[in-house]
N, C-alpha and C positions, 0 to 999 in steps of 0.2 A: 322637471327634466323628463321629456317623453318624445317618442316618435309618433307624430300625428298623421292620420290618413283621412283623406276625403276622396271618395270614389265618385267620379263624374261620368255619367252615361253620355257618350258623344256619338255623332253620326247617325244616320238612319238605321245602322246595324246595332245601335245601343251598346257600343263597346265601352268597357270599363277603363277609363283613363284615371289612374290613381295620382293624386297629388300627395306627396310625402313631404313632411317637414320636421326639422328638429326644433322643439319648442324653445330651446335656449338660444341657438344661433339665428333662428328664423330662416335658415337656409332651406331651400325647397327644390324638389325635382318633380317633373311630370313623367309618368311612365305610360308609354303608348299613346302619344298625342295624335289621334287619328283624324281629328277635325274639330270644328267649333272653337277655333283657336282664340278668338276674341273673348268668348265666354270663359275659357280657361285662364287667360291672362287677367280678366276681371276678378276671377276667383282668387288668384294669387294676390292681387292687389288688396282685395277685401280683407284678407287675413294678415296683411302687413308683412308679406314674405319677400325674400330675395330669391328669384328663380336662378339656379346655378347650372342646371343641365336638363336635358331630355334623355331618358333611357328608352330603348326600343327592344321588345322581345323578338319581333320579326318584321318582315317587310310588307305584309299585306296592307292594302290601302286604308282599312278602318283602324289600323294601329299606327300608321306612319304618315298619312297624307296631310296631317295638320302641321307638320314640321316646317315646311318652307314659309308658311304664313307666320309662324312664331318667329322665325329667324329674320323675317322682313322687319319686325319691330325690335328684335334683339339680335343683331347680326353676330355678336360674339358668343351667343349661347351654344355651348358644345353639345353634340349628340353622341351618346354612347350606345353602341350596339346597332343592329344585332350582330351575329357572326357573319363573316364575309361571304359565306355561301348563299346569303339572301340578297346579294348585290343585284342579281337579275330582276328581283321583284321591285327594288327601289328604282332601277333603271326603267322599268315598265309602268311606273305610276301614271304618266300621261295617258297611256292607253287604258289602264284599268279604271282610273277615275272617270274617263269618258264613257266606258262601257257600262258602268253602274250609275251614271247620272250624278256623280259627285262633282264638286268644284274642281276645275283643272288643277292638277298638282304636277309641277315639274320634277324631273328626276333629281336626286341629291345623293351625296356621299357623306356618311357620318364622319365626324372628326376622329372617332375611335371605334374601330371594329373590336368586338369582344370575343374572347376564347374561354374555353373551360379553365377554371381556376383563377381567372381575373377577379378583381375586386373593384367595386364602385362605392362611392360614399355620399351620404347626405348628412351634413353636420357631423356628429360623432358616430353615426351609425353606418356600419360597413355591411355591404351585401356581396356575397360571393356569386360568381357566374357559373351556371351549369349549362353546357351545350346539350340541347335536347331535340335533335332533329326528328322528323316524322311528319308533323303538320306542314312544316317547311324545312328545307335542309339547313337553314341557318338560324333556326329558332333557339333562343336561350331563355332561361328563367333566372330570377334574382332571389337569393335566399339570405335572410338575415338571421343567423343562429341566435343572437342575443334576444331578439324580439319574437323568435319562433314564427317567422313570417315568410311566406313564399308568394312571389308575384309570378303567376304561372302562365300568363299569356293564354294561348289557345292550345296548351298541352292537356291540362286537366281541368275539368269542370265538376260541378256538383252532380255526382252520379253519371258522369259522361266524360268523353274525351274529345280531342280535336279531330276534325275531318282530315282524311289522308288521301282524298281523291284529287287534290290539286297537283299541278306540275311539280315533279320531284318529291312528292310525298311518299311516305312509307308507313304502312300500318305496323309492320314488324318493328321498325325502328322506334316508333312512338310507344308501342307497348313495352319494349325492352327498356326504354329510358324512364318510363313511369315506374316500372318495377325496380330497376337497378339504381336510379338516382333520386326519385321522389319518395317512393314507399319506404326507403330506409331512413327518412327523416323522422323525428319524434312524432308520435301520433297526435300530439296537441299543436302541431304546426298549423297555423292559420293559412288558408289558401285563398288568395284573391285571383279569380280567373279572369280571362279576357272578356267574358260575357256572363251575365246571370249572377246568381247568388253566391256568396262566399261558402266555403266548406272547410274541412280540415283533413289532414292526412289519414287519421284513424278512421274517420267516417268512410273515406273512399276505399281504404283497404278492406273494410267490412261490407260495403254496400255497392261499390261501383260494378255494374254488370259487364262492363267492357274489358276491364283489366283487373284480374284478381291478384291479391298479394302473393 
């Protein structure tokens, strides 16, 4: 009985798309499917899993642009997140993918926008949703208290934080959310960021030069 995690670096931006699955039920989700969709589906199949949902932390192309390709093969696959305030980013995916040389991505609307306090599930493992604007206005993160695991998207990185110079970004909001929502989690909470190496809350409280505890 375990929650398994395989981190897949996708897109030219090397974005961490996490494949999570319950070892008992073999139910799986993809978190931030930004691209390389066939590779992700092959990985799901290789592990003998049933893909039940896609979860999105925010609407930037490297985190969301793989969704329409996934849904072309799995039309009933539900998408959970981000918060509705990132709708403008999902609507702009055709323009943003063209601007960065990505494969064309049509706009889409998730089946389920997520809000602070909502919960999503993979197998028997529940993740609570925290709304953490700053990098984008509709950014959310997923926290599993049982596993002491945080899927942080582009909010918190190893000794760094997300950019806030994008449209509707806010450095103050990002800093406040890290201090007031993430740094209050147990120090041994593992953090899987949207890019780069994993970290934990205790390390960031002690060593992150951008946001002090």
